[in-house]
VODRENSE-244151 format. One record per residue (C-alpha): residue number from 1; x, z, y. Coordinates in nm, 4 decimals, always signed. Layout:
<rs>
+-----+----------+----------+----------+
!   i !        u !        w !        v !
+-----+----------+----------+----------+
! NUM !        X !        Z !        Y !
...
+-----+----------+----------+----------+
</rs>
This chain:
<rs>
+-----+----------+----------+----------+
!   i !        u !        w !        v !
+-----+----------+----------+----------+
!   1 !  +5.6469 !  -6.8248 !  -4.1181 !
!   2 !  +5.9371 !  -7.0688 !  -4.1595 !
!   3 !  +6.2289 !  -6.9261 !  -4.3558 !
!   4 !  +6.4801 !  -7.1970 !  -4.2680 !
!   5 !  +6.4899 !  -7.5132 !  -4.0616 !
!   6 !  +6.4920 !  -7.7461 !  -4.3612 !
!   7 !  +6.1660 !  -7.5914 !  -4.4828 !
!   8 !  +5.9803 !  -7.7680 !  -4.2040 !
!   9 !  +6.0196 !  -8.0965 !  -4.3895 !
!  10 !  +5.7749 !  -7.9919 !  -4.6601 !
!  11 !  +5.4771 !  -7.9872 !  -4.4226 !
!  12 !  +5.5185 !  -8.3457 !  -4.3007 !
!  13 !  +5.3436 !  -8.6552 !  -4.4272 !
!  14 !  +5.5542 !  -8.9712 !  -4.4726 !
!  15 !  +5.6590 !  -9.1357 !  -4.1480 !
!  16 !  +5.4785 !  -9.4505 !  -4.0409 !
!  17 !  +5.7971 !  -9.6558 !  -4.0082 !
!  18 !  +6.1579 !  -9.5744 !  -4.0776 !
!  19 !  +6.2444 !  -9.2928 !  -3.8390 !
!  20 !  +6.2769 !  -8.9439 !  -3.9838 !
!  21 !  +6.4391 !  -8.6640 !  -3.7905 !
!  22 !  +6.5714 !  -8.3841 !  -4.0050 !
!  23 !  +6.7931 !  -8.0827 !  -3.9656 !
!  24 !  +7.1036 !  -8.3057 !  -3.9433 !
!  25 !  +6.9979 !  -8.6084 !  -3.7417 !
!  26 !  +6.8239 !  -8.4304 !  -3.4534 !
!  27 !  +7.1375 !  -8.2576 !  -3.3285 !
!  28 !  +7.3577 !  -8.5300 !  -3.1683 !
!  29 !  +7.3676 !  -8.5525 !  -2.7881 !
!  30 !  +7.2007 !  -8.8940 !  -2.7982 !
!  31 !  +6.8910 !  -8.7650 !  -2.9798 !
!  32 !  +6.7423 !  -8.6199 !  -2.6636 !
!  33 !  +6.7195 !  -8.9757 !  -2.5285 !
!  34 !  +6.5839 !  -9.1482 !  -2.8373 !
!  35 !  +6.2236 !  -9.0641 !  -2.7565 !
!  36 !  +6.2428 !  -8.8606 !  -2.4386 !
!  37 !  +6.0291 !  -8.9572 !  -2.1452 !
!  38 !  +6.2554 !  -9.2128 !  -1.9779 !
!  39 !  +5.9941 !  -9.2533 !  -1.7036 !
!  40 !  +6.1363 !  -8.9320 !  -1.5584 !
!  41 !  +6.4958 !  -9.0540 !  -1.5276 !
!  42 !  +6.6474 !  -9.1553 !  -1.1972 !
!  43 !  +6.9984 !  -9.2418 !  -1.0878 !
!  44 !  +7.1825 !  -8.9332 !  -0.9733 !
!  45 !  +7.3268 !  -8.9824 !  -0.6250 !
!  46 !  +7.3083 !  -8.6222 !  -0.5107 !
!  47 !  +7.3694 !  -8.2856 !  -0.6710 !
!  48 !  +7.0088 !  -8.1571 !  -0.6236 !
!  49 !  +6.9879 !  -7.8172 !  -0.7946 !
!  50 !  +7.3133 !  -7.8474 !  -0.9881 !
!  51 !  +7.6239 !  -7.7070 !  -0.8188 !
!  52 !  +7.7859 !  -7.9862 !  -0.6127 !
!  53 !  +8.0806 !  -8.1821 !  -0.7500 !
!  54 !  +8.3721 !  -8.3404 !  -0.5671 !
!  55 !  +8.2709 !  -8.6992 !  -0.6357 !
!  56 !  +7.9461 !  -8.8804 !  -0.7070 !
!  57 !  +7.9388 !  -9.0677 !  -1.0364 !
!  58 !  +7.6923 !  -9.3531 !  -1.0537 !
!  59 !  +7.6761 !  -9.3692 !  -1.4340 !
!  60 !  +7.4955 !  -9.0345 !  -1.4258 !
!  61 !  +7.1161 !  -9.0025 !  -1.4470 !
!  62 !  +6.9047 !  -8.6963 !  -1.3782 !
!  63 !  +6.5800 !  -8.5830 !  -1.5369 !
!  64 !  +6.4152 !  -8.3094 !  -1.3296 !
!  65 !  +6.1216 !  -8.1055 !  -1.4628 !
!  66 !  +6.0420 !  -7.9267 !  -1.1368 !
!  67 !  +5.6785 !  -8.0423 !  -1.1506 !
!  68 !  +5.6172 !  -7.7722 !  -1.4154 !
!  69 !  +5.7782 !  -7.4996 !  -1.2056 !
!  70 !  +5.5452 !  -7.2070 !  -1.1358 !
!  71 !  +5.2692 !  -7.3105 !  -1.3765 !
!  72 !  +5.1775 !  -7.0069 !  -1.5911 !
!  73 !  +5.1822 !  -7.0317 !  -1.9681 !
!  74 !  +4.9179 !  -6.9080 !  -2.2098 !
!  75 !  +4.9352 !  -6.6367 !  -2.4744 !
!  76 !  +4.9173 !  -6.6626 !  -2.8520 !
!  77 !  +4.8180 !  -6.3522 !  -3.0458 !
!  78 !  +4.8691 !  -6.1546 !  -2.7213 !
!  79 !  +5.2285 !  -6.2762 !  -2.6970 !
!  80 !  +5.3376 !  -6.5120 !  -2.4180 !
!  81 !  +5.4498 !  -6.8660 !  -2.4879 !
!  82 !  +5.7315 !  -7.0253 !  -2.2921 !
!  83 !  +5.8246 !  -7.3449 !  -2.1130 !
!  84 !  +6.1414 !  -7.4451 !  -1.9290 !
!  85 !  +6.1508 !  -7.6163 !  -1.5900 !
!  86 !  +6.4960 !  -7.7564 !  -1.6266 !
!  87 !  +6.7255 !  -8.0391 !  -1.5329 !
!  88 !  +6.9288 !  -8.2598 !  -1.7624 !
!  89 !  +7.2137 !  -8.4946 !  -1.6790 !
!  90 !  +7.2723 !  -8.8067 !  -1.8853 !
!  91 !  +7.5864 !  -9.0165 !  -1.8941 !
!  92 !  +7.5828 !  -9.3893 !  -1.9623 !
!  93 !  +7.9000 !  -9.4520 !  -2.1600 !
!  94 !  +8.0915 !  -9.7837 !  -2.1729 !
!  95 !  +7.8949 !  -9.8829 !  -2.4853 !
!  96 !  +7.5716 !  -9.8575 !  -2.2873 !
!  97 !  +7.4477 !  -9.5433 !  -2.4639 !
!  98 !  +7.2924 !  -9.2566 !  -2.2692 !
!  99 !  +7.4186 !  -8.9145 !  -2.3717 !
! 100 !  +7.3002 !  -8.5737 !  -2.2555 !
! 101 !  +7.5945 !  -8.3960 !  -2.0934 !
! 102 !  +7.4472 !  -8.0917 !  -1.9158 !
! 103 !  +7.1239 !  -7.8932 !  -1.9266 !
! 104 !  +7.0011 !  -7.6223 !  -1.6905 !
! 105 !  +6.6745 !  -7.4609 !  -1.8005 !
! 106 !  +6.5326 !  -7.3540 !  -1.4636 !
! 107 !  +6.5567 !  -7.4892 !  -1.1127 !
! 108 !  +6.8008 !  -7.2624 !  -0.9278 !
! 109 !  +7.1543 !  -7.2025 !  -1.0603 !
! 110 !  +7.2448 !  -6.8388 !  -1.1195 !
! 111 !  +7.4242 !  -6.6157 !  -1.3672 !
! 112 !  +7.0984 !  -6.5895 !  -1.5634 !
! 113 !  +7.0568 !  -6.9682 !  -1.5595 !
! 114 !  +7.3773 !  -7.1149 !  -1.7017 !
! 115 !  +7.4529 !  -7.4836 !  -1.7417 !
! 116 !  +7.4660 !  -7.5638 !  -2.1121 !
! 117 !  +7.7163 !  -7.8244 !  -2.2298 !
! 118 !  +7.7806 !  -8.0181 !  -2.5527 !
! 119 !  +8.1128 !  -7.8348 !  -2.5765 !
! 120 !  +7.9319 !  -7.4996 !  -2.6075 !
! 121 !  +7.8656 !  -7.3417 !  -2.9440 !
! 122 !  +7.5992 !  -7.5327 !  -3.1359 !
! 123 !  +7.3724 !  -7.2270 !  -3.1251 !
! 124 !  +7.3806 !  -7.2447 !  -2.7434 !
! 125 !  +7.3486 !  -7.6223 !  -2.7020 !
! 126 !  +7.0667 !  -7.6698 !  -2.9560 !
! 127 !  +6.8257 !  -7.4178 !  -2.7957 !
! 128 !  +6.8918 !  -7.5751 !  -2.4554 !
! 129 !  +6.7961 !  -7.9171 !  -2.5926 !
! 130 !  +6.4985 !  -7.7654 !  -2.7731 !
! 131 !  +6.3529 !  -7.6208 !  -2.4510 !
! 132 !  +6.4252 !  -7.9307 !  -2.2485 !
! 133 !  +6.2629 !  -8.1575 !  -2.5072 !
! 134 !  +5.9584 !  -7.9290 !  -2.5289 !
! 135 !  +5.8965 !  -7.9530 !  -2.1540 !
! 136 !  +5.9626 !  -8.3248 !  -2.1691 !
! 137 !  +5.7045 !  -8.3697 !  -2.4453 !
! 138 !  +5.4451 !  -8.1688 !  -2.2509 !
! 139 !  +5.4933 !  -8.3999 !  -1.9526 !
! 140 !  +5.4928 !  -8.7050 !  -2.1765 !
! 141 !  +5.1632 !  -8.6166 !  -2.3435 !
! 142 !  +4.9847 !  -8.4748 !  -2.0407 !
! 143 !  +5.1013 !  -8.7015 !  -1.7606 !
! 144 !  +5.2465 !  -9.0267 !  -1.8859 !
! 145 !  +5.0154 !  -9.0583 !  -2.1853 !
! 146 !  +4.6897 !  -8.8816 !  -2.1011 !
! 147 !  +4.6718 !  -8.9102 !  -1.7207 !
! 148 !  +4.8595 !  -9.2343 !  -1.6543 !
! 149 !  +4.6969 !  -9.4385 !  -1.9310 !
! 150 !  +4.3837 !  -9.2751 !  -2.0789 !
! 151 !  +4.2386 !  -9.1268 !  -1.7621 !
! 152 !  +4.3362 !  -9.4150 !  -1.5353 !
! 153 !  +4.1821 !  -9.6501 !  -1.7909 !
! 154 !  +3.8640 !  -9.4429 !  -1.7628 !
! 155 !  +3.8673 !  -9.4809 !  -1.3843 !
! 156 !  +3.9039 !  -9.8586 !  -1.4168 !
! 157 !  +3.6332 !  -9.8703 !  -1.6845 !
! 158 !  +3.3696 !  -9.6789 !  -1.4893 !
! 159 !  +3.4394 !  -9.8721 !  -1.1689 !
! 160 !  +3.4106 ! -10.2024 !  -1.3568 !
! 161 !  +3.0834 ! -10.1087 !  -1.5252 !
! 162 !  +2.9351 !  -9.9727 !  -1.2002 !
! 163 !  +3.0489 ! -10.2341 !  -0.9501 !
! 164 !  +3.1016 ! -10.5679 !  -1.1237 !
! 165 !  +2.8059 ! -10.7544 !  -1.2777 !
! 166 !  +2.8625 ! -10.9207 !  -1.6131 !
! 167 !  +2.8699 ! -11.2656 !  -1.4495 !
! 168 !  +3.1505 ! -11.1671 !  -1.2121 !
! 169 !  +3.4731 ! -11.3490 !  -1.3085 !
! 170 !  +3.6842 ! -11.0338 !  -1.2889 !
! 171 !  +3.4375 ! -10.8512 !  -1.5116 !
! 172 !  +3.5050 ! -11.1234 !  -1.7688 !
! 173 !  +3.8794 ! -11.0787 !  -1.7208 !
! 174 !  +3.8669 ! -10.6989 !  -1.7490 !
! 175 !  +3.6028 ! -10.6299 !  -2.0137 !
! 176 !  +3.8400 ! -10.6889 !  -2.3114 !
! 177 !  +4.0770 ! -10.4338 !  -2.1556 !
! 178 !  +3.8245 ! -10.1500 !  -2.1234 !
! 179 !  +3.6810 ! -10.1764 !  -2.4737 !
! 180 !  +3.6307 !  -9.8349 !  -2.6429 !
! 181 !  +3.7999 !  -9.6470 !  -2.3576 !
! 182 !  +3.5145 !  -9.4068 !  -2.2839 !
! 183 !  +3.4638 !  -9.3334 !  -2.6527 !
! 184 !  +3.8267 !  -9.2481 !  -2.7228 !
! 185 !  +3.8595 !  -9.0407 !  -2.4054 !
! 186 !  +3.5728 !  -8.8162 !  -2.5092 !
! 187 !  +3.7564 !  -8.7522 !  -2.8356 !
! 188 !  +4.0952 !  -8.7144 !  -2.6635 !
! 189 !  +3.9649 !  -8.4373 !  -2.4389 !
! 190 !  +3.9057 !  -8.2292 !  -2.7504 !
! 191 !  +4.2373 !  -8.3239 !  -2.9137 !
! 192 !  +4.4904 !  -8.3115 !  -2.6279 !
! 193 !  +4.3167 !  -8.0538 !  -2.4071 !
! 194 !  +4.2358 !  -7.7988 !  -2.6744 !
! 195 !  +4.2945 !  -7.4300 !  -2.5874 !
! 196 !  +4.5718 !  -7.3972 !  -2.8480 !
! 197 !  +4.7424 !  -7.7260 !  -2.7734 !
! 198 !  +5.0666 !  -7.6301 !  -2.5987 !
! 199 !  +5.2497 !  -7.3540 !  -2.4145 !
! 200 !  +5.0731 !  -7.4213 !  -2.0841 !
! 201 !  +4.7155 !  -7.3950 !  -2.2105 !
! 202 !  +4.4220 !  -7.5901 !  -2.0683 !
! 203 !  +4.4376 !  -7.4340 !  -1.7192 !
! 204 !  +4.8089 !  -7.5032 !  -1.6952 !
! 205 !  +4.7665 !  -7.8626 !  -1.8083 !
! 206 !  +4.4918 !  -7.9210 !  -1.5523 !
! 207 !  +4.7146 !  -7.7807 !  -1.2773 !
! 208 !  +5.0004 !  -8.0020 !  -1.3955 !
! 209 !  +4.7795 !  -8.3123 !  -1.3826 !
! 210 !  +4.6521 !  -8.2241 !  -1.0343 !
! 211 !  +5.0102 !  -8.1922 !  -0.9116 !
! 212 !  +5.1064 !  -8.5246 !  -1.0601 !
! 213 !  +4.7985 !  -8.7041 !  -0.9292 !
! 214 !  +4.8786 !  -8.5876 !  -0.5759 !
! 215 !  +5.2244 !  -8.7470 !  -0.6091 !
! 216 !  +5.1214 !  -9.0652 !  -0.7910 !
! 217 !  +5.2083 !  -9.3924 !  -0.6188 !
! 218 !  +5.0861 !  -9.7469 !  -0.6604 !
! 219 !  +5.4410 !  -9.8782 !  -0.6999 !
! 220 !  +5.5074 !  -9.6430 !  -0.9925 !
! 221 !  +5.2035 !  -9.7809 !  -1.1754 !
! 222 !  +5.2786 ! -10.1496 !  -1.1294 !
! 223 !  +5.4374 ! -10.3881 !  -1.3741 !
! 224 !  +5.8057 ! -10.4464 !  -1.2930 !
! 225 !  +5.8290 ! -10.7543 !  -1.0739 !
! 226 !  +6.0906 ! -10.9236 !  -1.2925 !
! 227 !  +5.8323 ! -10.9545 !  -1.5728 !
! 228 !  +5.6238 ! -11.1943 !  -1.3652 !
! 229 !  +5.9336 ! -11.4056 !  -1.3083 !
! 230 !  +5.9417 ! -11.4768 !  -1.6830 !
! 231 !  +5.6058 ! -11.6505 !  -1.6679 !
! 232 !  +5.3686 ! -11.3682 !  -1.7618 !
! 233 !  +5.1264 ! -11.4490 !  -1.4803 !
! 234 !  +4.7953 ! -11.4372 !  -1.6669 !
! 235 !  +4.6150 ! -11.2273 !  -1.4048 !
! 236 !  +4.7531 ! -11.4311 !  -1.1158 !
! 237 !  +4.6377 ! -11.7566 !  -1.2727 !
! 238 !  +4.2879 ! -11.6186 !  -1.3340 !
! 239 !  +4.2528 ! -11.4770 !  -0.9828 !
! 240 !  +4.3806 ! -11.7950 !  -0.8177 !
! 241 !  +4.1320 ! -12.0012 !  -1.0163 !
! 242 !  +3.8304 ! -11.8003 !  -0.8990 !
! 243 !  +3.9452 ! -11.7286 !  -0.5412 !
! 244 !  +4.0523 ! -12.0352 !  -0.3486 !
! 245 !  +4.1110 ! -11.8591 !  -0.0151 !
! 246 !  +4.1622 ! -11.5166 !  +0.1417 !
! 247 !  +3.8135 ! -11.5501 !  +0.2870 !
! 248 !  +3.6709 ! -11.5594 !  -0.0664 !
! 249 !  +3.8404 ! -11.2286 !  -0.1397 !
! 250 !  +3.7250 ! -11.0559 !  +0.1782 !
! 251 !  +3.3642 ! -11.1703 !  +0.1365 !
! 252 !  +3.3383 ! -11.0603 !  -0.2282 !
! 253 !  +3.1397 ! -10.7403 !  -0.1728 !
! 254 !  +3.1385 ! -10.6444 !  -0.5406 !
! 255 !  +3.5166 ! -10.6779 !  -0.5639 !
! 256 !  +3.5619 ! -10.4656 !  -0.2508 !
! 257 !  +3.3269 ! -10.1981 !  -0.3851 !
! 258 !  +3.5197 ! -10.1985 !  -0.7134 !
! 259 !  +3.8611 ! -10.1285 !  -0.5618 !
! 260 !  +3.7151 !  -9.8798 !  -0.3117 !
! 261 !  +3.5534 !  -9.6823 !  -0.5924 !
! 262 !  +3.8876 !  -9.6655 !  -0.7734 !
! 263 !  +4.0591 !  -9.5482 !  -0.4537 !
! 264 !  +3.7858 !  -9.2957 !  -0.3702 !
! 265 !  +3.7028 !  -9.1417 !  -0.7064 !
! 266 !  +4.0173 !  -9.2138 !  -0.9062 !
! 267 !  +4.2832 !  -9.1357 !  -0.6453 !
! 268 !  +4.0733 !  -8.9051 !  -0.4248 !
! 269 !  +4.1278 !  -9.1181 !  -0.1129 !
! 270 !  +4.4971 !  -9.0324 !  -0.1067 !
! 271 !  +4.6369 !  -9.2852 !  +0.1414 !
! 272 !  +4.9933 !  -9.1740 !  +0.0660 !
! 273 !  +4.9540 !  -9.3112 !  -0.2876 !
! 274 !  +4.9600 !  -9.6686 !  -0.1626 !
! 275 !  +4.6555 !  -9.7517 !  -0.3764 !
! 276 !  +4.4509 ! -10.0120 !  -0.1860 !
! 277 !  +4.0972 !  -9.9286 !  -0.0750 !
! 278 !  +4.0199 ! -10.2941 !  -0.0064 !
! 279 !  +4.1653 ! -10.6377 !  -0.0713 !
! 280 !  +4.2596 ! -10.8887 !  +0.1982 !
! 281 !  +4.4549 ! -11.1477 !  +0.0005 !
! 282 !  +4.4560 ! -11.3245 !  -0.3343 !
! 283 !  +4.8018 ! -11.1820 !  -0.4010 !
! 284 !  +4.6743 ! -10.8240 !  -0.3601 !
! 285 !  +4.3951 ! -10.8838 !  -0.6107 !
! 286 !  +4.6316 ! -11.0437 !  -0.8631 !
! 287 !  +4.8807 ! -10.7565 !  -0.8328 !
! 288 !  +4.6103 ! -10.4947 !  -0.8866 !
! 289 !  +4.4528 ! -10.6713 !  -1.1853 !
! 290 !  +4.7994 ! -10.7105 !  -1.3384 !
! 291 !  +4.8593 ! -10.3367 !  -1.2929 !
! 292 !  +4.5299 ! -10.2509 !  -1.4627 !
! 293 !  +4.5929 ! -10.4740 !  -1.7648 !
! 294 !  +4.9543 ! -10.3583 !  -1.7977 !
! 295 !  +4.8582 !  -9.9905 !  -1.7804 !
! 296 !  +4.5858 ! -10.0027 !  -2.0465 !
! 297 !  +4.7788 ! -10.2226 !  -2.2887 !
! 298 !  +5.1586 ! -10.2362 !  -2.2719 !
! 299 !  +5.2125 !  -9.9024 !  -2.0959 !
! 300 !  +4.9811 !  -9.7214 !  -2.3361 !
! 301 !  +5.1600 !  -9.8756 !  -2.6335 !
! 302 !  +5.4962 !  -9.7684 !  -2.4897 !
! 303 !  +5.3987 !  -9.4013 !  -2.4592 !
! 304 !  +5.1777 !  -9.3776 !  -2.7675 !
! 305 !  +5.2830 !  -9.5956 !  -3.0586 !
! 306 !  +5.5948 !  -9.4126 !  -3.1728 !
! 307 !  +5.4728 !  -9.0565 !  -3.1466 !
! 308 !  +5.4422 !  -8.9729 !  -3.5126 !
! 309 !  +5.7736 !  -9.1309 !  -3.6065 !
! 310 !  +5.9577 !  -8.9037 !  -3.3651 !
! 311 !  +5.7457 !  -8.5946 !  -3.3111 !
! 312 !  +5.6458 !  -8.5248 !  -3.6709 !
! 313 !  +5.9854 !  -8.3542 !  -3.6936 !
! 314 !  +5.8800 !  -8.0575 !  -3.4803 !
! 315 !  +6.2299 !  -7.9455 !  -3.3685 !
! 316 !  +6.2667 !  -8.2867 !  -3.2046 !
! 317 !  +5.9753 !  -8.2088 !  -2.9749 !
! 318 !  +5.7468 !  -7.9069 !  -2.9900 !
! 319 !  +5.4509 !  -7.8557 !  -2.7573 !
! 320 !  +5.4836 !  -7.4787 !  -2.7779 !
! 321 !  +5.7764 !  -7.2371 !  -2.7999 !
! 322 !  +5.7537 !  -6.8688 !  -2.8849 !
! 323 !  +6.0733 !  -6.7216 !  -2.7365 !
! 324 !  +6.2003 !  -6.7318 !  -2.3756 !
! 325 !  +6.4726 !  -6.9797 !  -2.2767 !
! 326 !  +6.8244 !  -6.8429 !  -2.3261 !
! 327 !  +6.9544 !  -6.6742 !  -2.0116 !
! 328 !  +7.3155 !  -6.6332 !  -2.1242 !
! 329 !  +7.5493 !  -6.8107 !  -2.3588 !
! 330 !  +7.6581 !  -6.6651 !  -2.6909 !
! 331 !  +7.3379 !  -6.4751 !  -2.7718 !
! 332 !  +7.1436 !  -6.7369 !  -2.9705 !
! 333 !  +7.1620 !  -6.8107 !  -3.3417 !
! 334 !  +6.9864 !  -7.0427 !  -3.5853 !
! 335 !  +6.7516 !  -6.7530 !  -3.6540 !
! 336 !  +6.6659 !  -6.7527 !  -3.2830 !
! 337 !  +6.5867 !  -7.1234 !  -3.3073 !
! 338 !  +6.3517 !  -7.0597 !  -3.6004 !
! 339 !  +6.1762 !  -6.7776 !  -3.4151 !
! 340 !  +6.1385 !  -7.0015 !  -3.1088 !
! 341 !  +5.9724 !  -7.2861 !  -3.3001 !
! 342 !  +5.5990 !  -7.2736 !  -3.3822 !
! 343 !  +5.4830 !  -7.1418 !  -3.7178 !
! 344 !  +5.3537 !  -7.3585 !  -4.0025 !
! 345 !  +4.9947 !  -7.3659 !  -3.8748 !
! 346 !  +5.0871 !  -7.4803 !  -3.5245 !
! 347 !  +5.3481 !  -7.7225 !  -3.6597 !
! 348 !  +5.0820 !  -7.8879 !  -3.8738 !
! 349 !  +4.8514 !  -7.9167 !  -3.5707 !
! 350 !  +5.1255 !  -8.0852 !  -3.3661 !
! 351 !  +5.2104 !  -8.3216 !  -3.6503 !
! 352 !  +4.8449 !  -8.4022 !  -3.7195 !
! 353 !  +4.7780 !  -8.4890 !  -3.3553 !
! 354 !  +5.0809 !  -8.7191 !  -3.3503 !
! 355 !  +4.9623 !  -8.8833 !  -3.6727 !
! 356 !  +4.6118 !  -8.9451 !  -3.5383 !
! 357 !  +4.7502 !  -9.0978 !  -3.2192 !
! 358 !  +4.9731 !  -9.3332 !  -3.4186 !
! 359 !  +4.7086 !  -9.4608 !  -3.6599 !
! 360 !  +4.6125 !  -9.8282 !  -3.6719 !
! 361 !  +4.2650 !  -9.9515 !  -3.7546 !
! 362 !  +4.1239 ! -10.2702 !  -3.9034 !
! 363 !  +3.9204 ! -10.3587 !  -3.5942 !
! 364 !  +4.2038 ! -10.3370 !  -3.3411 !
! 365 !  +4.2407 ! -10.6254 !  -3.0958 !
! 366 !  +4.5964 ! -10.6943 !  -2.9807 !
! 367 !  +4.7051 ! -10.8198 !  -2.6406 !
! 368 !  +4.6245 ! -11.1877 !  -2.5979 !
! 369 !  +4.3383 ! -11.1949 !  -2.8470 !
! 370 !  +3.9823 ! -11.2403 !  -2.7187 !
! 371 !  +3.7319 ! -11.2309 !  -3.0088 !
! 372 !  +3.4368 ! -11.2512 !  -2.7694 !
! 373 !  +3.4009 ! -11.5653 !  -2.5588 !
! 374 !  +3.3459 ! -11.4848 !  -2.1911 !
! 375 !  +3.4573 ! -11.8057 !  -2.0217 !
! 376 !  +3.2885 ! -12.1460 !  -2.0236 !
! 377 !  +3.5270 ! -12.3307 !  -1.7922 !
! 378 !  +3.8198 ! -12.5259 !  -1.9427 !
! 379 !  +4.0942 ! -12.3864 !  -1.7157 !
! 380 !  +4.0435 ! -12.0150 !  -1.7976 !
! 381 !  +4.0576 ! -12.1103 !  -2.1648 !
! 382 !  +4.3886 ! -12.2867 !  -2.1017 !
! 383 !  +4.5197 ! -11.9793 !  -1.9205 !
! 384 !  +4.4336 ! -11.7677 !  -2.2248 !
! 385 !  +4.6167 ! -12.0131 !  -2.4518 !
! 386 !  +4.9212 ! -11.9898 !  -2.2242 !
! 387 !  +4.9113 ! -11.6101 !  -2.2521 !
! 388 !  +4.8952 ! -11.6342 !  -2.6308 !
! 389 !  +5.1942 ! -11.8689 !  -2.6289 !
! 390 !  +5.3859 ! -11.6154 !  -2.4178 !
! 391 !  +5.2987 ! -11.3429 !  -2.6689 !
! 392 !  +5.4291 ! -11.5562 !  -2.9571 !
! 393 !  +5.7546 ! -11.6209 !  -2.7735 !
! 394 !  +5.8031 ! -11.2520 !  -2.6945 !
! 395 !  +5.7338 ! -11.1638 !  -3.0569 !
! 396 !  +6.0147 ! -11.3967 !  -3.1669 !
! 397 !  +6.2506 ! -11.2513 !  -2.9056 !
! 398 !  +6.1806 ! -10.8963 !  -3.0217 !
! 399 !  +6.2295 ! -10.9892 !  -3.3872 !
! 400 !  +6.5646 ! -11.1524 !  -3.3081 !
! 401 !  +6.6814 ! -10.8495 !  -3.1120 !
! 402 !  +6.5665 ! -10.5994 !  -3.3740 !
! 403 !  +6.7478 ! -10.7874 !  -3.6506 !
! 404 !  +7.0743 ! -10.6780 !  -3.4866 !
! 405 !  +6.9793 ! -10.3140 !  -3.4300 !
! 406 !  +7.0460 ! -10.0217 !  -3.6606 !
! 407 !  +6.7234 !  -9.8653 !  -3.5364 !
! 408 !  +6.4731 ! -10.1426 !  -3.4529 !
! 409 !  +6.2330 ! -10.0821 !  -3.1657 !
! 410 !  +5.8966 ! -10.2266 !  -3.2670 !
! 411 !  +5.6463 ! -10.0339 !  -3.0570 !
! 412 !  +5.6068 ! -10.3086 !  -2.7950 !
! 413 !  +5.5825 ! -10.5973 !  -3.0372 !
! 414 !  +5.2718 ! -10.7966 !  -2.9320 !
! 415 !  +5.1358 ! -10.7411 !  -3.2833 !
! 416 !  +5.0948 ! -10.3681 !  -3.2123 !
! 417 !  +5.0080 ! -10.3684 !  -2.8400 !
! 418 !  +4.6313 ! -10.3376 !  -2.8143 !
! 419 !  +4.4214 ! -10.4993 !  -2.5432 !
! 420 !  +4.2801 ! -10.1630 !  -2.4354 !
! 421 !  +4.3133 !  -9.7878 !  -2.4813 !
! 422 !  +4.1368 !  -9.7317 !  -2.8123 !
! 423 !  +4.3397 !  -9.4488 !  -2.9711 !
+-----+----------+----------+----------+
</rs>
């Protein structure tokens, strides 16, 4: 068992970069935002499950974990594990920083479900953040990492290999972006869906993914439109080169079978998702190909690359918690926090998984590199060169920005964004 919070440092390997959370630096109100799942945040324009206030404040953002609500947890050594299904409000201050300002650990307000505030005793506020971050990390790993990148990449991979012949131009465009996906996903199933992985257990994680898949929308998967305005139109240029008219798109049977297989087997024919089952225009094809490439490269890097730097300090994000969420204020202590956190064995497992997922290998291929030649025509080669020039420019922009930051953000530098999901 862990005798004191600082003892957890002895079980960690060195961090991969410069970020190390310890028993002092994980406590500020901003820490919950440093590596929380910002994909869950939305502007707060209504009170939802929090008690209503007199006036709406548009610098407030809400993170709602209701998708976990009602999913049973597993047991460890015949004792139940716990997960919160809370809400957290964040305030964007005049300096542009997001700060956590209120946490409620289950959906409906009641006397047994208080709203925890930064002004509370530290031994009340810290456990609230601990439970919220744990649920956030479960969603991050299961939904936004595993389902939204790994498993969607697998859908795209199988559809490409089944429906597009090797001479098809879009096969040539996509093949660098599905490299090693099936191999890593076989390994990931054992790593991230192991019976002892988190508080929910395998059955709970599967139920969570089914819920999320039923709510998934095409718009949520797509690259933000303002990125294309900056000139990153690689997929559009490729599609427009090979399809000169809408008629070419409609008559391409292999292309139509490809997108229909993704719609049918990947999204279970859910028309409410907005995922297309066929293509009618060049623009639709370009948008979809852009989404695929973005999801398996940049989006995967965003949710994966920094995991060890942040989650190797287990109190900053634990996949399992051993005590129930606090139901009243004034009853928790630092000893309660220690008893809530996983023991040494489980802490090492969490840290080891984060380390494996953050490793880099000598044979990695970063976005914009194409070691294998698939195109003979001059124009596609020029389009690739234009993409590489864009990557070089973005790299310089990121370096300039990071030189002014106390905590540089390097996880989306083109040098570390791989072409495909390989880890």
